[in-house]
N, C-alpha and C positions, 0 to 999 in steps of 0.2 A: 193465696187470700188474707181478708180481714176479717178478725176474728167479731170487734165488734165497731160499726163505727157509727160515731156520735154526732151529729149539728150542734156546733159549737154557740150558737147565739139563734133568737131566731130572726129573721132576714123580716126585713117588715118591704124592698123592694121588687120579693119575691110570689107568685101567688101559692101558696101553700101547699097546692095541690100540684102545680110545678115541682118542687122540692120533694115532694112525698113517690113522685111517678121516678124520678129523676134516681132518690133510695127503693127505687122496685126495682129499678133495671138493672141498679149493681147488685141484689140479693138475689136476682133470679137467671144474671150471667154470670154467679157461682166464684162473685168479687169477691164478696162480705156476706159473710153467715147471719150478723143480727144489727136490726140498726137501731143507735139513742136518740136522746136528745141533753140539753144541756142548758140552762137558767130557762126554761120555757114555765111561764106563767102557765096554772092552772086551766085558766079557758083557753089557753093557744094549747096544751097540750089533750087537750079535751076537743078541741077539732079536728084538731090534725089525726086523732082518732076515730074521732067519729066518716073524716072523708077517706080515711083511706080502707075504710069500710064497707062507705056506700060504693068506690071505685076499680072496689076490690083490691086494695094493693096491698106492703105490705106494713107494720103497722110498727109501731115505736116499739119496742122492748123492753127502752128501759127511759129514768130520765134519772141528769145527774145534778141534783141542789145543792146549794150550800144550804147545810144542818149543823147547828153547834148549840152545843150548853149558851149563847149570849144569842143566837139569830135561829128559832123558831119558828115564824113567819110561814113557815110549807106546811104547820102543820092541821089549820086553816082550812084548806081546802085541793093543792097541792094531794096529801096525802090520801084522804079520801076518797079523791079522784082515784092514783094512780093502789090503793087495793081492792077500789071497785073493780078495776078495770084490767088485773092479774100484770100490771108495769112494775119493772123492778126498780128501785131507787137506790145507787151507787151513791151516796151521799161525796162532794168535796168541803174540806175546809170547817171537817171536825173537830180542830186546837187550834181556832178562831187566829190560824194565821204565825202560832206560836202560845199565844197569849194564853194559853190553855195548858202549856209545857210548867205555866209556878215559874220558871224561870225569869220570869219580868216586875220591878219590884213599882209602886206607887210613887212618883214624882221622877220617874227616872227617865233621862233622852232615848230613842232607837237605836239598838250601837247595826253601825255599817255592818253591811252585808246580811242583814233580816231582813225577811218579806214586809216589813215596815219602812225600811230605808232604799231597797232595790228599786231603780226601778221608777217609769211613772207610776208601776205596780203599787210600790210603798203611803207614797198621798194617799190613795184608794186604803190601804187595813190603819193608817192611821186614822181615819176614817169613820170605820167601820167598828176599829177595836179598841183605840190609843186611847180611849177615855177614862174619865174619875169613877163616873158608875162602874163603866166594867170591871176596872183596875179594880179596886172597893170587891167587888163581888167576886171576881178573885182571888182574891185573900182573904175573906170568909170559909174561900170556898178551900184552898188551904188546910186553915191550918181545920176543917173539921178530919181533911187526906191527912194530916200526919197524925193527929189522934186514932183514922181506922190505919194509919202503916200503908197506905196504896197512895202512888202518885197521885197528883193531878192527871197529870194526859191519859193514865191506867181510867181513872175512872168517867172520864171526859169519852173519851172513846172507848168505852162500856155501854157510857148509857145512851149513848149513840145507836149502837148495832143491835140494842134492848129495844131500840120503841120502833113496836108496830107498823109491820108495810117498809122496815129499810132491812132492805139485802145485801148493803156492801158499803167499807169508809175505807176512800182513797185516804194515806195518811202517807205525808212527803218524808223524806229520812235524807240531810246533807253528811251527815255520818253514816258505818253501818249500825259503830255503838247507838245512837240513839233508834234505832229497832230494837236496841234489847228492850229499852226505855217502855217500848210502847205498846209492840207483838204480845207480851201477856194480858191483856184487854180482852182479847180476845176468850181465853178462858176465866177472867173477873166474874163473878155470880151478884148481882148488886141483890143486897136487904132495903127493908124497906127508909131504915135515915138516908142510905144513902141515893136512894130515890128522893127524899123529900131533901137535902140537900142541893139536889142539884137543879131539881124544882125551885127552888131558892134563887138560883143563883138568875133564877130568867124572873119569876113575876114580883125581884124586888130592884126589875131596870126598869128607867122611866123607858113607860111607851115610844116607836122612835114617828117624830111629829114629819119625819122631811123624808113625802115618800120616794123622794127619786131614791135615800141614801141607803135607808131598810130593803131597800130590793134591786139589790142590784149584789 
């Protein structure tokens, strides 16, 4: 059986109740223990939970949204919904494709083989994060982290895990030693200065005017 089976993205061409019935069949046949969804806007997730309750179908147990210091849109509607409905939240992109590791410098070109250059997704990640305001925000955070003797990656991950309603975060690694740099974030306790420095990253960014870019 599969422990957790997630829908990667809402399917606009398939009725929602049909999707939920198919997932319910998987749960009741014993092939799947828990079901989840990814990249679902709050209104779609809310509609899905309502539909499951109305029809007596298995509910989504968790949602997997993008969430990091440079992208906090889910705080407005999605997180209040998941907290109210008891839905787990497993965040992806907690390091913003690697930008929040602190390894990149303003003005440099993305290195080959990184998230910012691989396949077609590279252009998407550059549009999301490889922008001057984001770079400058990370530079300010790097300076703070040097003063506190903590890595940018550890602070960024610890911040995500400390937010209300967050269950877990997905942290990628291309080499084992990268995990040595990020896993200590689990034990990092954030003080008021750390929380303020993290908030400054977001609140000093210009608000995204391109809705398509803001939510992809």
